[in-house]
Residue frames as qw, qx, qy, qz and C-alpha x, y, z in Angstrom:
[[0.603, 0.791, 0.008, 0.101, 8.11, 4.26, -14.30],
 [0.767, -0.178, 0.082, 0.611, 11.82, 4.23, -14.94],
 [0.113, -0.756, 0.059, 0.642, 13.67, 7.53, -15.31],
 [0.238, -0.154, 0.672, 0.684, 14.80, 6.62, -18.83],
 [0.081, 0.540, 0.777, 0.313, 11.10, 6.47, -19.81],
 [0.159, -0.854, -0.418, 0.266, 10.18, 9.59, -17.82],
 [0.454, -0.353, 0.139, 0.806, 13.17, 11.72, -18.87],
 [0.172, 0.306, 0.510, 0.786, 11.68, 13.09, -22.11],
 [0.259, -0.774, -0.517, -0.257, 8.52, 14.22, -20.29],
 [0.534, -0.671, -0.204, 0.472, 10.49, 15.66, -17.39],
 [0.413, -0.120, 0.245, 0.869, 12.75, 17.67, -19.70],
 [0.008, -0.539, -0.524, -0.659, 9.67, 19.11, -21.44],
 [0.425, -0.798, -0.427, 0.025, 8.13, 20.08, -18.08],
 [0.544, -0.474, -0.024, 0.692, 11.39, 21.74, -16.97],
 [0.266, 0.118, 0.390, 0.873, 11.50, 23.66, -20.24],
 [0.147, -0.645, -0.580, -0.476, 7.77, 24.61, -20.28],
 [0.471, -0.826, -0.307, 0.029, 7.82, 25.89, -16.71],
 [0.307, 0.770, -0.309, 0.466, 11.29, 27.40, -16.97],
 [0.804, -0.594, 0.009, 0.001, 12.43, 25.41, -13.93],
 [0.024, 0.773, -0.629, 0.083, 15.95, 25.44, -12.63],
 [0.868, 0.107, -0.479, -0.074, 17.11, 21.87, -13.28],
 [0.407, 0.277, -0.679, 0.544, 19.81, 21.97, -10.59],
 [0.324, -0.230, 0.448, -0.801, 17.44, 23.28, -7.90],
 [0.847, -0.038, -0.134, -0.513, 14.81, 20.72, -8.87],
 [0.773, 0.179, -0.589, 0.153, 17.40, 17.95, -8.66],
 [0.137, 0.304, -0.626, 0.705, 18.62, 19.30, -5.30],
 [0.587, -0.203, 0.253, -0.742, 15.06, 19.23, -3.92],
 [0.904, 0.048, -0.344, -0.249, 14.66, 15.62, -5.09],
 [0.575, 0.244, -0.651, 0.431, 17.90, 14.69, -3.30],
 [0.181, -0.296, 0.485, -0.803, 16.74, 16.53, -0.17],
 [0.793, -0.127, 0.005, -0.595, 13.43, 14.66, -0.19],
 [0.849, 0.144, -0.508, 0.026, 15.23, 11.36, -0.69],
 [0.322, 0.291, -0.649, 0.625, 17.50, 12.16, 2.28],
 [0.456, -0.256, 0.328, -0.787, 14.51, 13.06, 4.46],
 [0.883, -0.021, -0.092, -0.459, 12.73, 9.84, 3.54],
 [0.601, 0.321, -0.713, 0.165, 15.76, 7.57, 3.86],
 [0.309, -0.023, -0.828, 0.467, 15.32, 5.33, 6.88],
 [0.402, -0.003, 0.296, -0.867, 11.89, 6.81, 7.55],
 [0.381, 0.287, 0.868, -0.139, 8.75, 4.73, 7.72],
 [0.171, 0.062, -0.493, -0.851, 7.21, 5.19, 4.28],
 [0.579, 0.220, 0.467, -0.631, 3.44, 5.13, 4.19],
 [0.239, 0.059, 0.899, 0.361, 2.18, 2.30, 2.03],
 [0.332, -0.131, -0.466, -0.809, -0.64, 2.61, -0.47],
 [0.491, -0.383, -0.779, -0.073, -2.60, 0.10, 1.64],
 [0.299, -0.391, -0.521, 0.698, -2.18, 2.25, 4.74],
 [0.114, 0.123, -0.110, -0.980, -3.37, 5.31, 2.82],
 [0.417, -0.235, -0.684, -0.551, -6.32, 3.35, 1.48],
 [0.446, -0.430, -0.747, 0.240, -7.28, 2.27, 5.00],
 [0.177, -0.295, -0.305, 0.888, -7.02, 5.86, 6.18],
 [0.227, 0.204, -0.143, -0.942, -9.34, 7.33, 3.54],
 [0.226, -0.174, -0.866, -0.412, -11.62, 4.52, 2.35],
 [0.333, -0.610, -0.690, -0.201, -15.30, 5.24, 3.06],
 [0.355, -0.564, -0.363, 0.651, -14.45, 8.39, 5.01],
 [0.206, 0.956, 0.202, 0.055, -15.17, 12.04, 4.45],
 [0.680, -0.071, 0.088, 0.725, -12.09, 13.82, 3.23],
 [0.079, 0.978, 0.081, -0.175, -11.22, 17.50, 3.19],
 [0.735, 0.199, 0.127, 0.636, -8.39, 18.63, 0.90],
 [0.177, -0.917, -0.073, 0.349, -6.64, 21.89, 1.77],
 [0.650, 0.408, 0.130, 0.628, -4.63, 23.96, -0.65],
 [0.324, -0.427, -0.163, 0.828, -2.80, 27.14, 0.21],
 [0.150, 0.620, 0.476, 0.605, -4.83, 30.11, -0.89],
 [0.030, 0.350, -0.184, 0.918, -5.66, 33.62, 0.25],
 [0.604, -0.398, -0.055, -0.688, -8.93, 32.53, 1.91],
 [0.656, -0.008, -0.748, 0.099, -7.68, 29.36, 3.63],
 [0.198, -0.007, -0.671, 0.714, -7.28, 30.67, 7.16],
 [0.427, -0.019, 0.110, -0.897, -10.65, 32.45, 7.03],
 [0.748, -0.013, -0.496, -0.441, -12.28, 29.23, 5.78],
 [0.499, 0.017, -0.796, 0.341, -10.61, 27.17, 8.50],
 [0.068, 0.009, 0.524, -0.849, -11.98, 29.48, 11.18],
 [0.571, 0.029, -0.110, -0.813, -15.44, 29.51, 9.63],
 [0.855, 0.037, -0.382, -0.350, -15.67, 25.72, 9.25],
 [0.044, 0.495, -0.803, 0.331, -13.47, 24.48, 12.10],
 [0.627, -0.086, 0.598, -0.491, -16.26, 22.48, 13.76],
 [0.854, 0.401, -0.036, -0.329, -17.13, 20.82, 10.42],
 [0.448, 0.623, -0.641, 0.034, -13.52, 19.65, 10.03],
 [0.448, -0.389, 0.731, -0.337, -13.67, 17.42, 13.08],
 [0.712, 0.046, 0.689, -0.129, -13.73, 13.69, 12.38],
 [0.719, 0.684, -0.013, -0.122, -12.77, 14.21, 8.74],
 [0.805, -0.068, 0.228, 0.543, -9.60, 13.01, 7.07],
 [0.076, 0.956, -0.055, -0.279, -7.54, 16.12, 6.41],
 [0.772, 0.156, 0.294, 0.541, -5.21, 16.11, 3.41],
 [0.035, 0.953, 0.016, -0.300, -3.20, 19.23, 2.68],
 [0.676, 0.594, -0.085, 0.428, -0.71, 20.55, 0.20],
 [0.646, -0.080, -0.347, 0.675, 2.51, 21.60, 1.90],
 [0.077, 0.323, -0.061, 0.941, 1.77, 25.34, 2.02],
 [0.569, -0.518, -0.282, -0.573, -1.58, 24.69, 3.70],
 [0.710, -0.207, -0.593, 0.318, 0.08, 22.78, 6.53],
 [0.258, 0.072, -0.360, 0.894, 1.15, 25.96, 8.31],
 [0.397, -0.296, -0.105, -0.863, -2.38, 27.40, 8.26],
 [0.776, -0.320, -0.497, -0.219, -3.79, 24.20, 9.72],
 [0.633, -0.125, -0.531, 0.549, -1.17, 24.01, 12.46],
 [0.031, 0.233, -0.178, 0.956, -1.72, 27.69, 13.30],
 [0.605, -0.274, -0.076, -0.744, -5.34, 26.73, 14.03],
 [0.417, -0.310, 0.784, -0.340, -4.39, 23.63, 16.05],
 [0.901, 0.279, 0.115, -0.312, -5.44, 21.21, 13.31],
 [0.375, -0.449, 0.763, 0.274, -3.12, 18.32, 12.56],
 [0.662, 0.404, -0.370, -0.511, -3.34, 17.07, 8.96],
 [0.904, -0.103, 0.404, -0.091, -3.64, 13.34, 8.44],
 [0.779, 0.241, 0.361, 0.452, -1.78, 13.44, 5.13],
 [0.000, 0.838, -0.172, -0.518, 0.61, 16.05, 3.73],
 [0.775, 0.446, 0.303, 0.328, 1.44, 16.08, 0.03],
 [0.225, -0.868, 0.150, 0.417, 4.55, 18.10, -0.67],
 [0.745, 0.559, -0.006, 0.364, 6.97, 19.22, -3.33],
 [0.669, -0.285, -0.214, 0.652, 9.07, 20.78, -0.55],
 [0.208, 0.444, 0.091, 0.867, 8.17, 24.41, -1.14],
 [0.488, -0.768, -0.280, -0.305, 6.23, 24.88, 2.11],
 [0.241, -0.759, 0.467, -0.385, 7.58, 25.67, 5.57],
 [0.627, 0.218, -0.746, 0.056, 9.70, 22.60, 6.21],
 [0.012, -0.165, 0.761, -0.627, 9.55, 22.78, 10.01],
 [0.631, 0.072, 0.269, -0.724, 5.74, 22.60, 9.82],
 [0.782, 0.269, -0.443, -0.347, 5.76, 19.83, 7.22],
 [0.449, 0.242, -0.815, 0.275, 8.14, 17.74, 9.31]]
């Protein structure tokens, strides 16, 4: 989608969620700078990683660390996808996520 087509929706989202447009733009520029000259994961590579496999999706929540400890053995040999805030909890428990989805509001050193 081109920005000119997306702009009206984006402006509504910014308004509805009372976002700071400048900070949101700054985070987009930061992400672009991080990804520049990095190996970008292709859709095909993601498909190969998850197709016909068991997947666990982690989101940051108050019970995440307790759940990780309780189910740590079950997590082995599963594809682990986490939202940025959940990355730190996984790393704290020596679990490396296979995929991290981020909007850059997690602990950047863990995400990187």
